[in-house]
C-alpha positions in Angstrom: -64.7 -59.3 -7.5 -67.3 -61.9 -6.8 -65.9 -64.3 -4.3 -63.6 -64.3 -1.3 -61.3 -66.8 -3.0 -60.7 -64.3 -5.9 -60.0 -61.5 -3.5 -57.5 -63.6 -1.5 -55.9 -64.7 -4.7 -55.4 -61.2 -5.9 -54.0 -60.2 -2.4 -51.6 -63.1 -2.5 -50.5 -62.0 -5.9 -49.8 -58.4 -4.7 -48.1 -59.6 -1.6 -45.9 -61.9 -3.7 -44.8 -59.0 -5.9 -44.1 -56.8 -2.9 -41.9 -59.5 -1.2 -40.1 -60.1 -4.5 -39.4 -56.4 -4.8 -38.2 -56.2 -1.2 -35.9 -59.1 -1.8 -34.2 -57.5 -4.7 -34.5 -53.7 -3.8 -31.2 -51.9 -4.4 -28.7 -53.8 -2.4 -25.8 -56.0 -3.5 -26.7 -59.7 -3.7 -23.9 -60.6 -1.2 -25.1 -58.2 1.5 -27.7 -60.0 3.5 -30.0 -58.0 5.7 -31.4 -59.5 8.9 -34.3 -57.0 9.0 -35.2 -57.6 5.4 -35.0 -61.4 5.8 -37.3 -61.1 8.8 -39.8 -59.1 6.9 -39.8 -61.4 4.0 -40.3 -64.5 6.3 -43.1 -62.7 8.1 -44.8 -62.0 4.7 -44.4 -65.7 3.8 -46.1 -66.7 7.1 -49.1 -64.3 6.3 -49.3 -65.8 2.8 -49.2 -69.3 4.1 -52.1 -68.4 6.6 -54.2 -67.2 3.8 -53.6 -70.3 1.8 -54.3 -72.6 4.7 -57.4 -70.7 5.7 -59.0 -70.0 2.3 -57.7 -72.6 -0.1 -57.5 -75.6 2.3 -60.9 -74.8 3.9 -59.5 -74.5 7.4 -61.6 -71.3 7.8 -64.7 -73.5 8.5 -62.8 -76.1 10.5 -63.0 -76.7 14.2 -61.2 -74.1 16.4 -58.5 -76.5 17.5 -57.5 -76.9 13.8 -57.5 -73.2 13.1 -55.4 -72.4 16.2 -53.2 -75.4 15.6 -52.3 -74.3 12.0 -51.7 -70.7 13.3 -49.4 -72.0 16.1 -47.6 -74.2 13.6 -46.9 -71.2 11.4 -45.7 -69.1 14.3 -43.4 -71.9 15.5 -42.0 -72.4 12.0 -41.3 -68.6 11.8 -39.6 -68.8 15.2 -37.4 -71.7 14.1 -36.4 -70.0 10.8 -35.5 -66.7 12.8 -33.5 -68.7 15.4 -31.6 -70.6 12.7 -31.0 -67.6 10.5 -27.3 -66.5 10.9 -27.2 -62.9 12.0 
């Protein structure tokens, strides 16, 4: 693998397959799991961070933008978890 972008793309592909597998792994469709939902949402935040950092060139941006996007992702995850019916 030549570039960081290629490695990140492959990692995102693997993470997508893992989260898809987790979302459908051996449980009835009408039986939601709070733990599983939390894990899948956390995986989505990790994926979003990779996309923001590597594909939107925030990795080389000023620190305030890097920290701002990280904070936004954490806040978004918190809102989703607060609003998710347990």
